[in-house]
C-alpha positions in Angstrom: -79.5 48.7 92.7 -81.0 45.3 93.3 -84.5 46.7 93.0 -83.7 47.9 89.4 -82.1 44.6 88.4 -85.2 42.8 89.7 -87.5 45.2 87.7 -85.4 44.7 84.5 -85.7 40.9 85.1 -89.4 41.0 85.5 -89.8 43.2 82.3 -87.6 40.8 80.3 -89.7 37.8 81.5 -92.9 39.7 80.6 -91.6 40.5 77.1 -90.6 36.9 76.6 -94.1 35.8 77.5 -95.8 38.2 75.1 -93.6 37.1 72.3 -94.2 33.4 73.1 -98.0 34.1 73.3 -98.1 35.7 69.8 -99.7 33.3 67.3 -97.2 31.4 65.4 -99.5 31.3 62.3 -100.0 35.1 62.0 -97.6 35.1 59.0 -95.6 32.3 57.5 -93.4 31.7 54.4 -92.9 28.3 52.9 -94.1 26.0 50.1 -97.6 25.6 48.9 -99.3 23.1 46.7 -102.8 22.6 45.3 -105.3 19.7 45.5 -108.6 18.7 44.1 -109.4 15.2 45.4 -111.8 14.1 48.1 -115.5 14.5 48.6 -115.5 16.0 52.1 -113.2 18.3 54.0 -112.1 17.8 57.5 -114.6 20.5 58.6 -117.4 18.4 57.2 -118.1 20.6 54.1 -118.4 19.2 50.6 -115.1 19.8 48.8 -115.3 22.3 46.0 -112.2 22.1 43.7 -113.0 25.5 42.1 -113.7 27.2 45.4 -111.2 29.5 47.3 -110.4 27.2 50.1 -107.3 25.7 51.6 -106.0 23.1 54.1 -103.7 24.1 57.0 -102.5 22.1 59.9 -103.4 24.3 62.8 -105.5 27.3 61.8 -109.1 27.2 62.9 -111.7 26.4 60.3 -113.2 29.5 58.8 -110.0 31.5 59.1 -109.3 33.7 56.1 -105.8 33.8 54.9 -104.0 35.8 52.1 -101.8 33.5 50.1 -99.1 35.3 48.0 -97.1 33.5 45.3 -93.6 34.9 45.9 -92.5 34.1 42.3 -95.1 36.3 40.6 -96.6 38.5 43.3 -100.2 37.3 42.8 -102.3 36.7 45.8 -105.7 35.3 46.8 -107.7 35.2 50.0 -108.8 31.6 50.9 -110.9 30.2 53.8 -109.4 27.3 55.8 -111.8 24.4 55.7 -109.5 21.3 55.7 -106.5 19.8 57.3 -103.1 19.3 55.8 -100.8 19.4 54.0 -99.4 16.0 54.9 -96.0 16.6 53.3 -93.9 18.2 56.1 -92.1 20.7 53.8 -95.3 22.4 52.8 -97.3 25.0 54.9 -100.6 25.1 53.0 -102.6 23.3 50.3 -105.0 25.4 48.3 -107.9 24.3 46.1 -107.4 24.3 42.3 -109.6 27.4 42.0 -107.3 29.3 44.3 -104.2 27.8 42.6 -105.4 29.2 39.3 -105.8 32.7 40.8 -102.1 32.8 41.9 -100.6 30.9 39.0 -99.8 27.7 40.9 -101.6 25.1 38.8 -98.8 24.4 36.3 -95.9 24.5 38.7 -97.7 22.4 41.3 -95.6 23.7 44.2 -94.2 27.2 44.8 -93.0 29.4 47.6 -95.7 31.5 49.2 -96.3 33.8 52.1 -99.5 33.4 54.1 -101.1 35.9 56.5 -104.3 35.7 58.5 -106.6 38.5 57.4 -109.6 38.2 59.7 
């Protein structure tokens, strides 16, 4: 009996480790905003306001992310090339070009879901 309890305990511990090791950024839901200022991004690239790029706090530069506007269902794939947002309640800042694609320019801030696609 003790052998089975030990095995169940080991399996529970392994499951907990696997869950903890899963990337926290694989999918997120929260607020997004757009920006168009600055000359250089944190990755060293020249900032292009009309490009399909975004700023995220932790995702590696070059990661492609699908950003879906939860109010209208529109989505766009952006490439992470900057750090931010610097407002804690937001999960991503997209370039103005990406904001246009998902209908975010006028609102300024909206609820989105983001998911890594590469």
